[in-house]
N, C-alpha and C positions, 0 to 999 in steps of 0.2 A: 503494500499499499504506499501511496505517496506520503502520508501522513506519518508513517513510522520512519520513512527514509528521512524526511524533513527533521523529524524528532532526533534522530541519529545524528544528523548534520549538525543541528543547534547544539548538541552536546558536545560537539567536537570529538575528541579522542582520536585514536589510532585509524579507524576505518572511514573517517568522514567523506573521503574521495570515492569510496566505493557507494556509501549513501546517496551522494550527489549523482553518481552515474546511473544508480538504479532508479532515482526519482525522476532524472531526465527522460530515461527510457519510457517510463510509465506516462509522464506527461505527453510524451510523443505519441504513444499508442492511444491515449484518451483523445488527442487531438484528431487523429486519423479516423478513428472509429465513430466518434461523435459526428464528425462532418460527412462521414459515409452514410449515416443513418438520418441526416437532416437536421442535427442539433447544432446550428450555426454558432449561436452564443457561447455554448459550453466548448465547442472547437476553438473559438477565438481567445477564450481565456486560457485554455490548455496550451495553445500555441503561444501566448504571452509568457506563460510559466515555463513552457519549454525553452524557448529563446532566452529567458533570464537565467535558467539553470545551465544553459550551454555557455552563456557568457562567462558564469562563474566557473565552470568546468575548464574553460579555456585559460583562465588566469592561473591555474595550477598553484594557488595558494589558499589557505583557509579563508573562506569569505568573511568580511567584516559584518559587523552587528546589522546594519543597515540593509546590506544585500541579503542576509538571512531573512530578516523581518520582510522584505520585499516578497521574497519566495513565500513566506509564510502567509501573507496578505493576499497573493495570487491563488495560493492554495484554497484559502478561506473562501475567497469569491467562487472558485470552481466548485468546491464542496457544497456551497449554498445553491448554485445551480442544479447540481446533480441531485440532490436532496429534494429540490422542487420539480423535478423533470416529470412531464406528462408526456404521453404519446401525441396529444394534439399540438404540442409546441414543435414537433418535427416538421419540417418542410415537405415530408413524404406522407403526412397524415392526411388521409381522404384524397389522395391523389388518384385520379382514374387513370387507368391504362389505356393508352390509344391502341 
């Protein structure tokens, strides 16, 4: 889960880089999957989280507090969207096949 990996990242410690990589991979999957099934807003927020985590990963240094807080904020926004997700929010809902 992204939340678990971000918690590990926030704690620091020896394996923060793996936690960052794992969170990045999950954000990427959520972005792609949600976009494929028509949840555009979820996909956009997941993309923002993915890009932010990618930037942190490329720095190759333990992220500063402000950067970790930004990741947590994006995740909270994503989590709220996922919690409130309804089928009718998908652009594919009620679409007729031609």
